[in-house]
N, C-alpha and C positions, 0 to 999 in steps of 0.2 A: 538458285536451281542447282540438285545435286545428280552428278552423273548417274546413270540406271546401268552401268555397263554389268554384262553378267558373264560374258566368255573373254578369255584371255589365252589364244591360242597359239599355241607355236606348232615349229616343224621340225621333224627329225629325222632324220634314215633309218637310226636306231629307234624308233619312236616305242613299239613295244618293252623294248631292253630297258628304255629311259621312263617308261611306267612302270617296271617292276622295283626301279632304283627306288623312285621316288614312294613309291607303297613299303616297300623296305623300311624309308624314311619315316615312315606316316604320314603320308599326303596322298590324299586323295585325289585323282584326277578323270576324266572321261574323255573317252572316243565319242564324239556328240553323230558323225556321220560316216562309221567305219565301213558303208557301201555308198559310192556314187548314187545319185537321186534318178540317174539313166538306167541304174541297174538294179534298181530297187522295184518290190513289189508295185508301189504305185506308180510307175511307170512303164511297169511291161507292156503296157496296150501299144506300145511307140516302138517297141520291136528293135530297140539298139542292141548293142550287142559290146560287148568286154574290148576296147581298144577305141570305141566311137569316139571317145571323149580322154584324152589320155593325160592331160594335165588334172581333170576333175579326177579320175583316178589314182593317178599319184599322189595327190593332196591326200583323197583317202587314208592311204596306206601311211601317211607321215603326218598328220595333223593329232594334236594332243591340247585338251583344254586343262591349264592349271586352276588353280583356285585362286577366286577374284570377290571382292566385294567387301563391305565396311565390317565385318566378322573377323576380317583379320588385321591383327595387331602388328605391326612393325616386329615383334619378336616371330612372328608366323611368318612374314612376308620374308622377311632374315633366313628364318629356316628354308623354307621354298627355292630362295636363291641360293643358299650353300647347296642346299642338297642339286640343285641342278648343276653348278660347278662342279661338284665333285664325282660327276657323274663320267667317267671311262679317264 
């Protein structure tokens, strides 16, 4: 059975700068949940305010999804690794 991983998520205090750095290296990334669920429109009827779930809010500011999957050969993987290591 082959793994079906679809997200490789990292956290960084300077997530947006890291994302720009990787984009400049030709590496696409995504921010899957830029808004914590309790602050999204889908849950607005619950009346949760900013600060209600500080850990979730912190994660929303820090998480970045890197490329992952069988389409990434070893050279591409090494390119992502080198780009991350060269950040700052």
